[in-house]
C-alpha angles and dihedrals in degrees: 000000000000122000093246092056091050091055091054092057119090126229097266093051090046092050091046090049091049091049090050090047091048091049090048090049090048091048090048090050090049089048091049090047091048091047090049091051090048090048092049091047093049090045091052090048091049091047090050091045091048090048090051092047091047091050090048092048091048090049091050090045091051090048092049091046091051090047092049091048091051091050091046092049091048091050091046091051090047092050092044092052091046091048092046089052091047091049092049090049092048091048092050091047091048091049091052091049092048091049090048091050091047091050092049091046092050091048091049091049090048091049092048091049091050091047092049091046090053090048091049090048088052091047092048091049090048090047091051091049092049091046089051090048091048091048090050089049091046091048088049091049092046089051089051091048091052089048094042117098102212139042093238092060089050093053093050092051093046092052090062090054093050092049091053092046092049091050092050092048092051092050091049091050092051092049093051091048091052092049092050090052091054092054 
């Protein structure tokens, strides 16, 4: 109210107005106090409800986490057993392949050794034949030398023997070099 209107009021009216104002103020305070209590009560209820929901969510989360860990561990064990089986199978397969390769390698070496031995036997027989031929030729030349009348005839007949011996020695040397290369 305006100041002029308040001056027009008498004491009784002013007191009555003040009492009403005071009662309204007291009622407003009571209402504010009541609202604060309701607010505090609702806040406590919400806090309790949130705590329960949080505990429930944490419990569900822990359960799901434990379930996921169990599934993960089961899958890991399954994969490990599968991998271990695969590794064992691969090792066995690899061992069989290695043994097969070793067996083939040993057979090939044995065949090569037998083949080389046959070749050497052939070379030895040939060498013996050539030696025998050279001895016969030397004996023939020696017989000619003994029968020859001059030294010049002896030298010409000996040169032929030396040429044949030299040729046989070179062939033998080439054969032995080839056989060493094959080994």
